[in-house]
N, C-alpha and C positions, 0 to 999 in steps of 0.2 A: 229658702223663699224660689231659689233652684230647683231644691227637691220638688217643692207642691207645684211648682208650674209640669220638671217634668212627668210625678203622678197625674195632674190633671190631662196634659195629653193622653198620657195612654189612656184611662178613663173614657177619653173622647172618643171611644169604637161605632158610635153609631157615626158621629159625622165622618167618621174616617170611611166608611163602610157608606155613607150616602155620596162625596165628592168621589169615592171611586164607580160608583154607578151612574152618573152624571155622567163621568168623562168615556164610561164605555156606551151609553146611547148616542153621544159628540160621535163618540170614532163612529159609531154603528151607520147612523145617517152619512154622518162626510165617507164615510167608504163608499158603502153601497148605492150614491145618489152618485156620487164623482164614477164607480162601476157602470150604473145606467148611461150617464152621459156620455161614457163613450163606450160603451156597447152599442148604444143602438147610431152615437153620429159615426162609429167604421163597420156597420150592418149597413147603414145610410151611404155610404162612399162604393161599398164594395157594389153593393145591386145598383148605384145610379154608373157605374163600368162599367156593372155588363152589358144596360139596358144601352149606355152608350155606343158600348161595341158594338151590339145589336145594330143600331139603328148608324150607324158609319157603313158598314157592310151593304147596307139594304139603300140606302142615300150612293155610295161609290157603284153597286150594280144596277140602276135604278137610272142614275150617269149618264151609265156606259152605254146603255141604249140607245137612251135619246139621241149620244152623240153619234151611235152607230146608221142611227137608222135617220138620224136629220130631222126629230119631231120638234124643236123648239118654235117651229112661228105656230106650231100646233097649241102652242098655250098660250101666244100676243093674237092669237085669231085672225091672224090671216089670210087661208086657208076657207074655203068655205062651205066646206066639205066637212060634215058632222066628223064623223071619221076617216080622215083621210087616208089610201095606202099605206103612210109612212108613221102609220101610226097604231095601227091595227098590231101591231109586234109587241108596242111598247103597252101598249094596256094589255094584251093578252099576260104578259109576263106580271103585271100588276095584279093583276085578278089570280095568278099563283104561287105568291109571294107563297114562303110557307108559314102557316099557320093566322095568313092573315084573315078577318072574319069579315073585314071593311073597309074601302078603298075610295078615296073620292081625289080627282086629279082638280086641280083647282089654275082655271085658267089667270094670266095675267092681272087683273079685275075684282078678281075675288070669287067670279061665279065658277061654280062647281060641270067643268068639263064631260066627265064623265064618274060613274060610282058604280061599285058593284051593285047597289041598292038602284035600280031604273029612275025610283020616283026623287032622288037627290039630284038630277041631272038637270043643271039650270038653273038653281037655284043660289042664293047668295046668302052669309049670314055674317050681318053687324058685328062688333065690338068683337072681332072674333080675334084675339092676342096671340095667339096662338098663331095663327096664318099669316099677323106680320112680324112674327120675330123669321119667320120661315121666306118669307117674300124680302127680310136684312140680310139672311145665308145664317141665321142661328139652326142651329140643330139643337134642340133640348126634347129627349125623348123625356116619357111622365108616366109613371104607373095609378093606376086608378082605382075608386073604387065602383063602382058602375051607381047613381042617382038618379035615379029613373026620373023624368025632363028637369034634370039641372043645364042642360046644354041640349041646343034644338039639335043641333047632330049626332045626338046621342040616342034618338028615338028608334024602335024601328032595329034591334039592336035581339041578337039571336040570346033564345032559352038557355038557361045552360052558364052563362058567360056572367060572374062574380066581381072580376078581374083581368084589370086589357092595357097592355101597353100601346101611348096614343106619342104617335109623332108623327110633324109636319116633316119630310124633306124638300131642304128646299132643292129647284132646276136650273142649273145653269148653261148659257151656251158655251162651247164647245174654245172658244178663241179667249171671248171677252169676260169669259165669268161671271158675267150680270144674270141675274136670277130673271127668270122670265117665268118663272108657276112655280108648282105644287103638289104635295101629295101626300094627303092622308093616310093616312095605315097606323087601322086598329088590331092588334097582335095579341090571340092568346094562347103564348107559347107552354104547356102542358110542363114541356122536361125545367123551362126557364123559370120558373112562375114557382117550379118546385125548391129551386134552387135555389130560392130569395129565401122560398118561409125555411126553409134549412139552416142560409146562411146567421138566416134571427136567431133562428132553435141553439144556435151555435153560437152564438153573439153571447146572446142572455146565458145560457150556460156557461159559458167560457167569466164573465160577467160575474159572475153568482160565485162561481167556483171561488178565483181570483178574489168577490170580494171575503167570502168567507175561511178561504186560507189569510187573507190578509189582516181579519178582522180576531182569527183564533191567535195565530202572533204575534199581535199588538197584546192580546190578552193576557199571552203568557207571559207576555217582558214584563207587560205593567206589572198582573198578579207577582210575578216572582220579586221586581223591583219595589211593590210596595211590601213584600214579607221580609224583604232585606233592613229596608227605612223602617217598618219594626222592631226588628231584631236587634239594629242598633238603637235603634230610641228605646227601649229596652233597658240594653247593653249601657249609656248615658249614663240613665236615669239611675239605674245600679251605680257605677261609676262614685255618679256624684253625692251615692248615701253611701258607700264605703272609705269616698274619699270626706265623709264628714268624720265618720266613724273615724278612719286614718286619724285626721288632728284632734278629734278628742283620746284616740289611746294616746297620742305621743304626746298629749300633755298631762295624762294619766301616769302615763311610764314614769317623765321623766320624774312627775311630784312624788309617785314610790320608792325611788331612789333611796332618796333618803333616810323615809323609815323602816325599809329592809335593812340599809343598815346599820340603824337604830335595836332594833332587833335581834338582828344576829351577833352586833355586839355582848345589849343582855346576854343574851344565850350563851354566850360564851362564859362570860365572867359566873354563871350559874355554873358551868362543868367544872369550876377552878372548885366548884361549895362542897359541900361535905355531905353528897346527896345521896339515895338510895341509886339502882342499876336501873331497873323501869324508871324512871323517873330522869334518869342519863339516860336512858336510851329514847327516851322520848323529845328529850333536846337537842338529841342528836338530829333528829326526824327533818327538828323543826329548822337548823343551822344549812341540811341541806336541801329540804325546799325552797328556805330561803337565798342560798346556792342559783340553789334552778331557775326561782322567778330572776333573779338578777341577769341571768344568762341568756333568759328571752327579752328581758326588757332594751340589755344591749343590744341584743341582735336587732330590737325591731329599732331604736333607735338608730342606729349604723344604717340599716336597708332605707330607714324612714329619711335619712344623707344623701342616701343614692351611692353609697359608699361601699358595694356589696365584697370588693375586694379583700377588706379586715377579713371577711370569715372567710372557711372552710367551707369549700362548693364538693363536699364527697363527704358521701352519712354510706354507713355502715351499715347497713340495713339490719342486721339483725342484733346488734349491738344498741339500738337506736327502742327496737321494740321492747328489748331486754329495759331499759329504764324505765321509759313508758308504762311497764305489767307491774315494776316494784314502787313506779307514782301512785298504782290503784292499788297496791293490795291490802291495806289496812280497807278502804271500801269495799273490792272483793270478798276479803274473806268474813267480812261484817255482813253482806248481802246472802252469803251461800252460794257465789259467783263463783265457777271454774274456766281459769285458763287453760288453753290447749292450744298449744306453737306444733305449728307441721311446718317449715322451712325446708326450703330445701339446699342439695350443697350447696360448697361452699361457703363465703361470706360475700353474699353482693354487695356492691357499691352504687349506690346510685349520685347522680350529677343534680345535688341539694345539699343546701344546706342544714348540720346535723340540728339546729335549734328548728327553723323556722319546720323542717317534717317534725318536728318530735309533737312541735306545735300542735299540725296539724290531726296527727292521728292523738294525741292526750283530746283532743275535740272528739273523736269518732268514738274512740273508748267511752267516753265520759256518756257518753246519750247513749249510750252500748246498756251502761253498768244502769243509767236512768230506769231505760225500761224496759228491764229484768227485776222489778221490786220482790219477787218472790223466789228468786237466785233464778239459777241458772248454767250456761255454755256462753263461753265467749273463746270463739276460734280465731287465732290468728295463721296465717300461711302467707309463705312469698316464696319468691319463683322469677329466673331469669326467662325470658320469652324469646324465639327465633330469632326475634327480632333485633334483639339486645338490650331490651329495653325490662327494668324491677316489675314486677304484678304483687301488689298486697294484697289479700282479701281479710276484713272481717267481715268476721260472721258472728251472730247473737240469735237467745231465741224468746226473745222477747215477744211482744204482744204484734210487732209490724209498722207503719208508715199510715195511714189514716189512709181514706181516698181521696178524703179535700185535703194533704198533703203534698199530696205527690209531685204534682205540678209546681208547688212554692218551696220545697227544700232548700232551693239556694238561692232564696230571693230573700235580702236585705230585711233585716223587721220582722219579716213572719217565721213562724215557731208556733205548735202546735200544746207546746208547753207550758205552766201555770205562772210561770217564774221565767221560763227564761225570754231571750232577750232575739234571739232568730240572727244574728250577726255569726256563728262560730260558724257551718257550715258555710256561706257564702264565705268570708275569707279566708275559708281553709281550701275554697274549688279557685281563688283568685290566687293566691298563694302556690298550689299545684298548677296551675297553667302557666303561670308563672317562669316554673322553672319548666317549664315545656311536657310538662304530664297532663292526667286525667284524673276525675273524681267523680263517681258514679256513684248512687243508690240502688236498689231493690229492695221490693220485699222476694226474701227465699220462696218457693214453691208449698214446703208446708209451714214455717212456721220462721218467725221472724226477719229479721233485715240481712243483708250479704252488703259489702260495701268496695266496692273495687279500685284502688290509688296504683293510676298507671307512673310512671317515672324512668325518665329515662337513666342508661345503665352506663356504666365508667366500662371505658373499653378498655 
């Protein structure tokens, strides 16, 4: 049941892709929504601070003039003169404020005492919330886009002005600090407005870049994690399958020991009879093969009991290869296959159990012999690499690996043979990996297959 569940989960790739797509869409929306909100808030904060700083400077400047010229009574309407001598300097400075295209001076009662537009003098606009706030001592600069007719006091604006900064400057008494009037200022500072536009652009570009970087990093991490999970899932399924194979193999191996012992006993009794020499050689081969099978079964059962200390962990490569070729000598002679050994110098020793290494090599050689139906050449070579590991290269002149099987060679129960089980290579790779080595197959450039077996060497 666990195998079926695992296989189903692997086949459920469209569902996996759909979940990844949903995750990426939600992540994209969340990241870029957050980036937009933060960039908008940041740019707005910076722009507000710039306008506030400009308004504070203008406020301090105008209040200092009012105090110097002692013009506070003018805002309270105490003097009868429309422009008494002590306010001429103040009005002159108001009209010459940098980038100001309109200015209105409001008295304590809300009437316009002086304006850069003479038609505005003497008027009073009801429901003027900004003026009410200024009379309470608050300074609230505001960046506006002109909407003709939106406010009564916005009529008569010069052409070419689309954006402006508007604020009401509270005018205070010098000693008590009491608000006695206000000055409404309309400014269109090109440099300041250009800076605000640039700040918005930079904030949006920064948010876009940060969002892209964050989303890209998240996508890389998620994609990598997804691949790792898929590999682990495939590994778990393969492990479960091989575990079932191992349990079955243990049961079969344990059950084969008694029949093998009986076969060997019968062969030994037959050897004592008066039989021809060629029959005696055949019976001797039977006993040798029984001994080899018994050795494999014993090694397998000991490994299944997690008792590897009972077996040798050093294998002499050339001797193991020689035994393997002897096992298949009759088959190769029958098929017209020539074995060519090209070993390196000395007798390299690998950190591997000889019986397990022999089992792996037998599986590889058996596949190569089956592939060469009409004869050919089986090449086996070994060498010691600079890193101390031992490399075994096995080649054949068969038809090679079918394209549809290249990606499924080491999957349990996946085989291209009509009578194959698909467990030999899978078990072989697991055995080699447990030894600390690797096993790979590939098609040769000319013909046939090349198998590369890497094992840790004995120092």
